[in-house]
DRENGU-539275 format. One record per residue (C-alpha): residue in three letters; chain; z, y, x. Coordinates in nm, 3 decimals. Example, Ala and Ser with C-alpha at 12.3 -4.5 7.8 and 13.67 -1.06 7.14 Angstrom:
BEGIN
<site><r>ALA</r><c>A</c><z>0.780</z><y>-0.450</y><x>1.230</x></site>
<site><r>SER</r><c>A</c><z>0.714</z><y>-0.106</y><x>1.367</x></site>
END
This chain:
BEGIN
<site><r>MET</r><c>A</c><z>6.698</z><y>-1.578</y><x>3.191</x></site>
<site><r>ARG</r><c>A</c><z>6.713</z><y>-1.928</y><x>3.137</x></site>
<site><r>TYR</r><c>A</c><z>6.444</z><y>-2.153</y><x>3.001</x></site>
<site><r>ARG</r><c>A</c><z>6.506</z><y>-2.418</y><x>2.792</x></site>
<site><r>CYS</r><c>A</c><z>6.342</z><y>-2.763</y><x>2.717</x></site>
<site><r>ARG</r><c>A</c><z>6.348</z><y>-2.825</y><x>2.336</x></site>
<site><r>ARG</r><c>A</c><z>6.315</z><y>-3.231</y><x>2.386</x></site>
<site><r>TYR</r><c>A</c><z>6.548</z><y>-3.310</y><x>2.651</x></site>
<site><r>GLU</r><c>A</c><z>6.772</z><y>-2.991</y><x>2.633</x></site>
<site><r>ALA</r><c>A</c><z>6.761</z><y>-2.914</y><x>2.970</x></site>
<site><r>THR</r><c>A</c><z>6.749</z><y>-2.546</y><x>3.128</x></site>
<site><r>PHE</r><c>A</c><z>6.542</z><y>-2.416</y><x>3.402</x></site>
<site><r>GLY</r><c>A</c><z>6.580</z><y>-2.102</y><x>3.613</x></site>
<site><r>SER</r><c>A</c><z>6.219</z><y>-2.002</y><x>3.550</x></site>
<site><r>GLU</r><c>A</c><z>5.918</z><y>-2.041</y><x>3.332</x></site>
<site><r>THR</r><c>A</c><z>5.734</z><y>-2.224</y><x>3.615</x></site>
<site><r>ALA</r><c>A</c><z>6.017</z><y>-2.452</y><x>3.675</x></site>
<site><r>LEU</r><c>A</c><z>5.987</z><y>-2.526</y><x>3.263</x></site>
<site><r>LYS</r><c>A</c><z>5.613</z><y>-2.558</y><x>3.313</x></site>
<site><r>ALA</r><c>A</c><z>5.660</z><y>-2.827</y><x>3.600</x></site>
<site><r>HIS</r><c>A</c><z>5.888</z><y>-3.024</y><x>3.395</x></site>
<site><r>ALA</r><c>A</c><z>5.672</z><y>-3.013</y><x>3.093</x></site>
<site><r>ARG</r><c>A</c><z>5.367</z><y>-3.123</y><x>3.282</x></site>
<site><r>ALA</r><c>A</c><z>5.565</z><y>-3.423</y><x>3.435</x></site>
<site><r>LYS</r><c>A</c><z>5.776</z><y>-3.531</y><x>3.165</x></site>
<site><r>HIS</r><c>A</c><z>5.575</z><y>-3.419</y><x>2.842</x></site>
<site><r>PRO</r><c>A</c><z>5.176</z><y>-3.408</y><x>2.946</x></site>
<site><r>HIS</r><c>A</c><z>5.086</z><y>-3.469</y><x>2.596</x></site>
<site><r>THR</r><c>A</c><z>5.260</z><y>-3.143</y><x>2.482</x></site>
<site><r>TYR</r><c>A</c><z>5.148</z><y>-2.949</y><x>2.780</x></site>
<site><r>TYR</r><c>A</c><z>4.780</z><y>-3.002</y><x>2.770</x></site>
<site><r>ALA</r><c>A</c><z>4.725</z><y>-3.072</y><x>2.417</x></site>
<site><r>PRO</r><c>A</c><z>4.650</z><y>-2.686</y><x>2.353</x></site>
<site><r>LYS</r><c>A</c><z>4.398</z><y>-2.662</y><x>2.646</x></site>
<site><r>VAL</r><c>A</c><z>4.264</z><y>-2.993</y><x>2.501</x></site>
<site><r>ALA</r><c>A</c><z>4.233</z><y>-2.873</y><x>2.141</x></site>
<site><r>TYR</r><c>A</c><z>4.097</z><y>-2.525</y><x>2.281</x></site>
<site><r>ILE</r><c>A</c><z>3.829</z><y>-2.672</y><x>2.506</x></site>
<site><r>SER</r><c>A</c><z>3.721</z><y>-2.936</y><x>2.211</x></site>
<site><r>ALA</r><c>A</c><z>3.688</z><y>-2.627</y><x>1.951</x></site>
<site><r>ILE</r><c>A</c><z>3.459</z><y>-2.437</y><x>2.205</x></site>
<site><r>THR</r><c>A</c><z>3.252</z><y>-2.757</y><x>2.271</x></site>
<site><r>ALA</r><c>A</c><z>3.205</z><y>-2.834</y><x>1.910</x></site>
<site><r>ILE</r><c>A</c><z>3.102</z><y>-2.458</y><x>1.817</x></site>
<site><r>VAL</r><c>A</c><z>2.831</z><y>-2.465</y><x>2.111</x></site>
<site><r>LEU</r><c>A</c><z>2.729</z><y>-2.823</y><x>1.984</x></site>
<site><r>VAL</r><c>A</c><z>2.699</z><y>-2.759</y><x>1.617</x></site>
<site><r>GLY</r><c>A</c><z>2.573</z><y>-2.387</y><x>1.681</x></site>
<site><r>GLY</r><c>A</c><z>2.279</z><y>-2.528</y><x>1.946</x></site>
<site><r>TYR</r><c>A</c><z>2.191</z><y>-2.797</y><x>1.666</x></site>
<site><r>LEU</r><c>A</c><z>2.139</z><y>-2.546</y><x>1.405</x></site>
<site><r>ILE</r><c>A</c><z>1.935</z><y>-2.331</y><x>1.642</x></site>
<site><r>LEU</r><c>A</c><z>1.715</z><y>-2.588</y><x>1.768</x></site>
<site><r>SER</r><c>A</c><z>1.664</z><y>-2.759</y><x>1.409</x></site>
<site><r>ARG</r><c>A</c><z>1.606</z><y>-2.455</y><x>1.200</x></site>
<site><r>GLN</r><c>A</c><z>1.281</z><y>-2.441</y><x>1.045</x></site>
<site><r>PRO</r><c>A</c><z>1.087</z><y>-2.126</y><x>0.990</x></site>
<site><r>PRO</r><c>A</c><z>1.099</z><y>-1.962</y><x>0.648</x></site>
<site><r>PRO</r><c>A</c><z>0.901</z><y>-2.152</y><x>0.408</x></site>
<site><r>HIS</r><c>A</c><z>0.674</z><y>-1.863</y><x>0.375</x></site>
<site><r>ALA</r><c>A</c><z>0.589</z><y>-1.789</y><x>0.717</x></site>
<site><r>VAL</r><c>A</c><z>0.396</z><y>-2.145</y><x>0.819</x></site>
<site><r>GLY</r><c>A</c><z>0.128</z><y>-2.015</y><x>1.050</x></site>
<site><r>ALA</r><c>A</c><z>0.154</z><y>-1.862</y><x>1.413</x></site>
<site><r>PRO</r><c>A</c><z>0.161</z><y>-1.461</y><x>1.409</x></site>
<site><r>VAL</r><c>A</c><z>-0.137</z><y>-1.344</y><x>1.564</x></site>
<site><r>SER</r><c>A</c><z>-0.084</z><y>-0.985</y><x>1.721</x></site>
<site><r>GLY</r><c>A</c><z>0.223</z><y>-0.929</y><x>1.468</x></site>
<site><r>ILE</r><c>A</c><z>0.044</z><y>-1.015</y><x>1.190</x></site>
<site><r>GLU</r><c>A</c><z>0.236</z><y>-1.346</y><x>1.002</x></site>
<site><r>CYS</r><c>A</c><z>0.056</z><y>-1.617</y><x>0.788</x></site>
<site><r>TRP</r><c>A</c><z>0.247</z><y>-1.674</y><x>0.482</x></site>
<site><r>SER</r><c>A</c><z>0.205</z><y>-1.942</y><x>0.209</x></site>
<site><r>GLY</r><c>A</c><z>0.092</z><y>-1.689</y><x>-0.038</x></site>
<site><r>GLU</r><c>A</c><z>-0.064</z><y>-1.364</y><x>-0.116</x></site>
<site><r>GLN</r><c>A</c><z>0.163</z><y>-1.037</y><x>-0.054</x></site>
<site><r>THR</r><c>A</c><z>0.200</z><y>-0.781</y><x>-0.308</x></site>
<site><r>ALA</r><c>A</c><z>0.425</z><y>-0.551</y><x>-0.197</x></site>
<site><r>TYR</r><c>A</c><z>0.173</z><y>-0.368</y><x>0.038</x></site>
<site><r>HIS</r><c>A</c><z>-0.163</z><y>-0.375</y><x>-0.065</x></site>
<site><r>ALA</r><c>A</c><z>-0.452</z><y>-0.195</y><x>0.100</x></site>
<site><r>HIS</r><c>A</c><z>-0.838</z><y>-0.223</y><x>0.100</x></site>
<site><r>VAL</r><c>A</c><z>-1.054</z><y>-0.121</y><x>0.378</x></site>
<site><r>VAL</r><c>A</c><z>-1.431</z><y>-0.177</y><x>0.426</x></site>
<site><r>LEU</r><c>A</c><z>-1.568</z><y>-0.270</y><x>0.739</x></site>
<site><r>GLU</r><c>A</c><z>-1.951</z><y>-0.241</y><x>0.852</x></site>
<site><r>ILE</r><c>A</c><z>-2.066</z><y>-0.352</y><x>1.158</x></site>
<site><r>TYR</r><c>A</c><z>-2.420</z><y>-0.296</y><x>1.308</x></site>
<site><r>VAL</r><c>A</c><z>-2.611</z><y>-0.406</y><x>1.626</x></site>
<site><r>ARG</r><c>A</c><z>-2.894</z><y>-0.229</y><x>1.737</x></site>
<site><r>GLY</r><c>A</c><z>-2.958</z><y>-0.121</y><x>1.394</x></site>
<site><r>GLU</r><c>A</c><z>-2.903</z><y>-0.474</y><x>1.235</x></site>
<site><r>ARG</r><c>A</c><z>-2.620</z><y>-0.523</y><x>0.991</x></site>
<site><r>ARG</r><c>A</c><z>-2.379</z><y>-0.804</y><x>1.086</x></site>
<site><r>VAL</r><c>A</c><z>-2.207</z><y>-0.992</y><x>0.820</x></site>
<site><r>VAL</r><c>A</c><z>-1.795</z><y>-0.990</y><x>0.822</x></site>
<site><r>PRO</r><c>A</c><z>-1.768</z><y>-1.354</y><x>0.686</x></site>
<site><r>ALA</r><c>A</c><z>-1.514</z><y>-1.459</y><x>0.388</x></site>
<site><r>ASN</r><c>A</c><z>-1.183</z><y>-1.615</y><x>0.469</x></site>
<site><r>ILE</r><c>A</c><z>-1.109</z><y>-1.463</y><x>0.797</x></site>
<site><r>GLY</r><c>A</c><z>-0.725</z><y>-1.484</y><x>0.822</x></site>
<site><r>VAL</r><c>A</c><z>-0.716</z><y>-1.755</y><x>0.536</x></site>
<site><r>ILE</r><c>A</c><z>-0.591</z><y>-2.145</y><x>0.639</x></site>
<site><r>PRO</r><c>A</c><z>-0.683</z><y>-2.325</y><x>0.323</x></site>
<site><r>ASN</r><c>A</c><z>-0.399</z><y>-2.497</y><x>0.184</x></site>
<site><r>ARG</r><c>A</c><z>-0.181</z><y>-2.336</y><x>0.421</x></site>
<site><r>CYS</r><c>A</c><z>-0.114</z><y>-1.992</y><x>0.463</x></site>
<site><r>MET</r><c>A</c><z>-0.311</z><y>-1.635</y><x>0.455</x></site>
<site><r>TYR</r><c>A</c><z>-0.249</z><y>-1.353</y><x>0.713</x></site>
<site><r>TRP</r><c>A</c><z>-0.169</z><y>-1.042</y><x>0.595</x></site>
<site><r>LEU</r><c>A</c><z>-0.498</z><y>-0.931</y><x>0.715</x></site>
<site><r>HIS</r><c>A</c><z>-0.795</z><y>-1.120</y><x>0.563</x></site>
<site><r>THR</r><c>A</c><z>-1.104</z><y>-1.114</y><x>0.385</x></site>
<site><r>HIS</r><c>A</c><z>-1.206</z><y>-1.325</y><x>0.060</x></site>
<site><r>ASP</r><c>A</c><z>-1.588</z><y>-1.272</y><x>0.066</x></site>
<site><r>PRO</r><c>A</c><z>-1.856</z><y>-1.185</y><x>0.309</x></site>
<site><r>THR</r><c>A</c><z>-1.887</z><y>-0.795</y><x>0.180</x></site>
<site><r>GLY</r><c>A</c><z>-1.664</z><y>-0.640</y><x>0.464</x></site>
<site><r>LEU</r><c>A</c><z>-1.345</z><y>-0.558</y><x>0.235</x></site>
<site><r>ILE</r><c>A</c><z>-1.052</z><y>-0.650</y><x>0.455</x></site>
<site><r>HIS</r><c>A</c><z>-0.741</z><y>-0.701</y><x>0.253</x></site>
<site><r>VAL</r><c>A</c><z>-0.406</z><y>-0.572</y><x>0.391</x></site>
<site><r>GLU</r><c>A</c><z>-0.151</z><y>-0.780</y><x>0.200</x></site>
<site><r>ALA</r><c>A</c><z>0.223</z><y>-0.749</y><x>0.336</x></site>
<site><r>PRO</r><c>A</c><z>0.580</z><y>-0.820</y><x>0.209</x></site>
<site><r>ARG</r><c>A</c><z>0.624</z><y>-0.442</y><x>0.317</x></site>
<site><r>LYS</r><c>A</c><z>0.459</z><y>-0.149</y><x>0.451</x></site>
<site><r>ILE</r><c>A</c><z>0.311</z><y>-0.235</y><x>0.769</x></site>
<site><r>ARG</r><c>A</c><z>0.066</z><y>-0.026</y><x>1.025</x></site>
<site><r>ALA</r><c>A</c><z>-0.210</z><y>-0.250</y><x>1.064</x></site>
<site><r>THR</r><c>A</c><z>-0.514</z><y>-0.171</y><x>1.314</x></site>
<site><r>LEU</r><c>A</c><z>-0.866</z><y>-0.302</y><x>1.321</x></site>
<site><r>GLY</r><c>A</c><z>-0.760</z><y>-0.445</y><x>1.682</x></site>
<site><r>GLN</r><c>A</c><z>-0.527</z><y>-0.660</y><x>1.474</x></site>
<site><r>PHE</r><c>A</c><z>-0.776</z><y>-0.747</y><x>1.234</x></site>
<site><r>PHE</r><c>A</c><z>-1.034</z><y>-0.858</y><x>1.519</x></site>
<site><r>ASP</r><c>A</c><z>-0.743</z><y>-1.092</y><x>1.661</x></site>
<site><r>VAL</r><c>A</c><z>-0.664</z><y>-1.265</y><x>1.335</x></site>
<site><r>TRP</r><c>A</c><z>-1.049</z><y>-1.316</y><x>1.321</x></site>
<site><r>GLY</r><c>A</c><z>-1.062</z><y>-1.459</y><x>1.679</x></site>
<site><r>GLN</r><c>A</c><z>-1.342</z><y>-1.211</y><x>1.789</x></site>
<site><r>PRO</r><c>A</c><z>-1.331</z><y>-0.965</y><x>2.074</x></site>
<site><r>LEU</r><c>A</c><z>-1.343</z><y>-0.591</y><x>2.016</x></site>
<site><r>ASN</r><c>A</c><z>-1.299</z><y>-0.382</y><x>2.358</x></site>
<site><r>GLU</r><c>A</c><z>-1.489</z><y>-0.198</y><x>2.588</x></site>
<site><r>GLU</r><c>A</c><z>-1.693</z><y>-0.506</y><x>2.711</x></site>
<site><r>ARG</r><c>A</c><z>-1.749</z><y>-0.694</y><x>2.417</x></site>
<site><r>LEU</r><c>A</c><z>-1.814</z><y>-0.668</y><x>2.036</x></site>
<site><r>LEU</r><c>A</c><z>-1.835</z><y>-1.008</y><x>1.883</x></site>
<site><r>ASP</r><c>A</c><z>-2.124</z><y>-1.191</y><x>2.075</x></site>
<site><r>VAL</r><c>A</c><z>-2.236</z><y>-0.855</y><x>2.245</x></site>
<site><r>ASP</r><c>A</c><z>-2.191</z><y>-0.820</y><x>2.600</x></site>
<site><r>LEU</r><c>A</c><z>-2.189</z><y>-0.421</y><x>2.620</x></site>
<site><r>GLY</r><c>A</c><z>-2.141</z><y>-0.391</y><x>2.988</x></site>
<site><r>ALA</r><c>A</c><z>-2.450</z><y>-0.654</y><x>3.051</x></site>
<site><r>THR</r><c>A</c><z>-2.683</z><y>-0.484</y><x>2.770</x></site>
<site><r>GLY</r><c>A</c><z>-2.603</z><y>-0.117</y><x>2.839</x></site>
<site><r>LEU</r><c>A</c><z>-2.512</z><y>-0.069</y><x>2.464</x></site>
<site><r>ARG</r><c>A</c><z>-2.206</z><y>0.104</y><x>2.349</x></site>
<site><r>ILE</r><c>A</c><z>-1.999</z><y>0.139</y><x>2.041</x></site>
<site><r>ARG</r><c>A</c><z>-1.997</z><y>0.457</y><x>1.822</x></site>
<site><r>ALA</r><c>A</c><z>-1.705</z><y>0.416</y><x>1.563</x></site>
<site><r>LEU</r><c>A</c><z>-1.728</z><y>0.607</y><x>1.231</x></site>
<site><r>VAL</r><c>A</c><z>-1.414</z><y>0.634</y><x>1.017</x></site>
<site><r>ASP</r><c>A</c><z>-1.465</z><y>0.769</y><x>0.654</x></site>
<site><r>GLY</r><c>A</c><z>-1.828</z><y>0.928</y><x>0.791</x></site>
<site><r>GLN</r><c>A</c><z>-1.642</z><y>1.100</y><x>1.081</x></site>
<site><r>PRO</r><c>A</c><z>-1.688</z><y>1.022</y><x>1.450</x></site>
<site><r>TYR</r><c>A</c><z>-1.400</z><y>0.847</y><x>1.587</x></site>
<site><r>ASP</r><c>A</c><z>-1.377</z><y>0.894</y><x>1.969</x></site>
<site><r>GLY</r><c>A</c><z>-1.059</z><y>0.682</y><x>2.036</x></site>
<site><r>ASN</r><c>A</c><z>-1.032</z><y>0.289</y><x>2.091</x></site>
<site><r>PRO</r><c>A</c><z>-1.189</z><y>0.136</y><x>1.794</x></site>
<site><r>ARG</r><c>A</c><z>-0.898</z><y>-0.127</y><x>1.834</x></site>
<site><r>GLU</r><c>A</c><z>-0.643</z><y>0.153</y><x>1.739</x></site>
<site><r>ILE</r><c>A</c><z>-0.816</z><y>0.249</y><x>1.402</x></site>
<site><r>GLU</r><c>A</c><z>-0.561</z><y>0.231</y><x>1.126</x></site>
<site><r>LEU</r><c>A</c><z>-0.641</z><y>0.003</y><x>0.831</x></site>
<site><r>VAL</r><c>A</c><z>-0.545</z><y>0.262</y><x>0.531</x></site>
<site><r>ASP</r><c>A</c><z>-0.634</z><y>0.197</y><x>0.199</x></site>
<site><r>MET</r><c>A</c><z>-0.991</z><y>0.311</y><x>0.091</x></site>
<site><r>ARG</r><c>A</c><z>-1.078</z><y>0.339</y><x>0.429</x></site>
<site><r>ARG</r><c>A</c><z>-1.455</z><y>0.288</y><x>0.543</x></site>
<site><r>ILE</r><c>A</c><z>-1.498</z><y>0.189</y><x>0.900</x></site>
<site><r>ILE</r><c>A</c><z>-1.824</z><y>0.160</y><x>1.050</x></site>
<site><r>LEU</r><c>A</c><z>-1.902</z><y>-0.002</y><x>1.408</x></site>
<site><r>ASP</r><c>A</c><z>-2.254</z><y>0.074</y><x>1.511</x></site>
<site><r>VAL</r><c>A</c><z>-2.371</z><y>-0.091</y><x>1.822</x></site>
<site><r>GLY</r><c>A</c><z>-2.657</z><y>0.068</y><x>2.023</x></site>
<site><r>PRO</r><c>A</c><z>-2.911</z><y>0.223</y><x>2.090</x></site>
<site><r>PRO</r><c>A</c><z>-3.083</z><y>0.226</y><x>1.861</x></site>
<site><r>PHE</r><c>A</c><z>-2.795</z><y>0.300</y><x>1.629</x></site>
<site><r>ALA</r><c>A</c><z>-2.816</z><y>0.241</y><x>1.261</x></site>
<site><r>VAL</r><c>A</c><z>-2.624</z><y>0.544</y><x>1.137</x></site>
<site><r>SER</r><c>A</c><z>-2.700</z><y>0.894</y><x>1.274</x></site>
END
């Protein structure tokens, strides 16, 4: 089989010989496809990198997520639940402050309060499984075996009793699910406020 150069009408005995001729006599046509391919790949990488690095978060997600709970620019209504939280330390009720999870003029976490009644609002753009531990994380307060709020459980010998809808809860209080119309009591003692 003979290989032919279209420009010079020369023929060659092998494809390798034709390629050698093209490199020597027609470098612009030999290298042009390779240069175009490399240029196209480089352009895709540069444009893609620019788009990734310059992208902004969605306009509704304006605060850093905390424990998977996002902070959006407005209240969400697709999923809405209310949970009452009461906290007692040595028989005295502690206030769950207003505006936990609310960053004024900026965003509202899917778990937040509006007033100091202990009413937690779970408001998300879809159904979520929210826990008491996530609420405490948004609040910025500890809830673990060693601390609840400012109470050092280990140093004081106190312990947490949790009640969910009036029933004792024996698991980790952080795992209590925030379900609509649920009442959660965290009772630190002794002495305990709820018998």
